[in-house]
C-alpha angles and dihedrals in degrees: 000000000000127000087252084075093060112146116223115216121192119208123196127184127217139177117228090251092054090053093045090053096042096048100031094237112193118249092243090063100041093095089068107029095164094054092044087057092049090050087063092059099027094103094054114106112266096008107156133192123194104196134187088195091219092302123132093194115123088021091296108186113129131063116199131195126183131179145167098039119205093222139359134209111212130182132187128165106332096334129099120187139182113221120202100207098201095052095030089225125144129211123193115234132204095206124096115254103264092041090050090054090051094048103037105028114020091042088067092064100046090115115043129160115198119211115200140135091227140042115290100173092103094054119101124223104351090172129355143086128330138163144092139305112197122216091258091062081088088074089072089060104035134037107245135167120259103219101121115084118254103210098157130110091194111100122249090235133021123169127164136199107234121198094177130053145155120221125193119203102205091194098056097025092230122138116210123206115204123187143148094224100039090225113175117266089237090064093052102039101042113164103274090191085088091062095052131260135243117265117257118286119257137157115244094193137022122265112263127187125231087226129047117223088256093051092045091053090047088056090052090052088056091049091051088052090054090047093051090048090055096245092125143000095213137004127193110222123189141182126211124227118202136185140162120250145171134203136031119358088187089062090050091049092051091055092046093050090048092051096044109029092202116177096222099049118148142179120200123178111205130184089246100039145320136272121213112182129179097180122167093194132094117207107187132345126186120189124163089346094305116126125208132178125178112196120195118213121155127049139194128175124255122237132202089223106086096216094048090047092051091047090052092051092046090049090055094048091052099041110118092197094055093044091051090048091050093047092053090057093044089056091047092051093045087057093044097052095039088071089073101025131090116268114275092004097107111101139166105223094170127032125182097356118171119238118180123205133178096274106023148013115240136200107226131184130190126222121186138183144159117258115238115257108266094015118129121228087228089059088053091049093049094048093050095043127157100028117257093227090070101038110043134227133329084027104216096046090046090052090051090054091047091054090048097050108030109080095216136034117255104233106179094359110105089004122106143256108209147161135204119191126210090267088059093250106151137184129175141178136216104239102231119138087035134147125206117200120195135143090004090301127116123209124192128171140202130183145147144211114272119209133170096277095045115130109218097217091049092048090051091052090050090060089055091049090055094058096038090107094044115043097040091044092054091044091056095052110100 
């Protein structure tokens, strides 16, 4: 691409009051102007919201929405396709998914000139690629068995090239509008109330798991056998909860984000379904060549009683099993990111830190490194995918055991929602605490890392603790 192909991006800055006045936002929605704007585009195909949910954990500061992509890379099974959104035409690709994004999407924004009357260097993304890579994207990069049932219509991988975005700086309160055509906000965010809205969300059946407690614990017994035989050191085992529903998934997401306040929340509206994630976990971030990953391993429930809650947190901090489990994954991730980081740059600045969320306490570590000169963040993401914190160690053998024991594939669960802007700034989540909606069915998962001294009944209870602010919340929405 020559510099004659430079893309000009125009950035405008607004206060919330300016947007309220310009777009006639109703008083009931003025407390969350950014989300009220996204609601107006949330039903458009491939609209995506990356949402800190009011949390400042993991340096949460910016909320990003993007919509109306110019092109999309989609993968399912063994097929990778490039979709031209305007013409609705599809072209089969021979590249693997992340490489296809690099070649066919990110390559289009190699040369960008930003036009603004203020500094934009602190802003993430602006224009670039964003979307999701489901757990089974790993099958494009590793040879794995195909025992678990794939009963999803949602693709394994969907990433768009977005030439228009809105970014909210929660520290300053400013909202930035970025676009290649500088179209007025009023043209983009027309009041969709005039076109009708979805009926209220409600479940039409109870959530049921694809494994009974007895079956789940039998699976853990098999994992413990593999651990004793030396096949693995740790395996992440999950169950899937499913229910029927009708109505607005956006409404359900808004309630989930309010109840959980997770810093890596996301909403992604696909042609085949919808993803609503309230994840607390970062996978990989790259900013100015600096790499960070923050694996979560170790969980305890929260309690309303202050003394019981403190005792639960203290128990986690002092638990040898959870610390050993966390350390295994830290070592795995150190190895994963070192493949694309400068020699001797990979460090562990924080080990076994406590992070407390609405439903659970977590043990979180931080691993950092410096990206190799010339390496792409997407290369780093592909080589480390899926995240070690939700597979086990060694990774490939753990994934083989997961496919053997879990009845269904994971799709978005334990995959990632991510963005990479034109400046190659990237951030990504691990999609735990995530709901997939398709064909009027909801799927939600919960799992945990199994090690030699795991107690099956306790591990089963931990999975229920992890969805204690999801399944009951959705059941109460009517």
